[in-house]
C-alpha positions, 0 to 999 in steps of 0.5 A: 511590456508583458507577453500580451503587449501590455505596457506597465509604468511606475508612477513615482509621485502617485505611488502606483503602477499602471498597465496600459493596453496598446491602442487604448487610453484606459489605464488599470492600476495594478499595484499600489494606488492607495497613497504613499506608504509601507502597508501591503496595499501601498507603494512608496515612490515605486522605481523599477518593475519586472513582469513575469509570465503570469503577469505578476508585477514586481516593484522596488520602492522607497520602503526598501523592499521589493513587492510582488503583485499577482494579477488582480491582487489588491495587496503586494507580497514582500519578496525582498527586504521590507525590514527597514533601511539597512545593510543586513541580509534581510534589508535593502537600501534604496533598491532599484533594478530587479530581475526574476528568473523562472524559479521565482528567484528575485535579483535586486540592485541594492543601490546604497548598499553597493551590492546585488542580492539574490532572494530565492522564492520564499526566502526571508534573507538574501545573499550578496552575489556581486559587490558588497565589498564597500563602495569603490571601483575595484572589480569586486566593488560597485558604486550605486548599482541601479539596474541589472540583467542576465544573458542566456548564459546566466551572466549577470550585467550590472549598471553602476551610476557613479562608476559609469560602467557596466560590469559582467559577473559569472553567476553559478 
């Protein structure tokens, strides 16, 4: 939901993100809606969403990227990944959970690379801030991270699919 109490839903098989006004049956497509694909006006199986204070919608999808869709935009802007599937610092592998801070920094749960990445606003490559040390159960390892969040003290919480745990990391 955004601060105006509008609900956003990713529709994986329709390759779009919809916005609903509470109490209204009408929907508005706010991202994608032009079939499955990797073009800037398309999504490929959208997963996780984040809506910022300006109602820009950030979407992770199976094109191994995170796109930002400004309010009213017909095309997204790639803000993380988008360089194909892989483990380079310019790439993602099945990104899932996303968080965007007030500076526009994008944080991504990079599921099949077993890491969390940080992409400052305008960056063409990210940095690994958690995991990235191979798949495993160690305190410095992740196993298929799929969601993340921050608390008011800037601690990062990462939910892992295969380790069935939530880890906390102090991010400075």
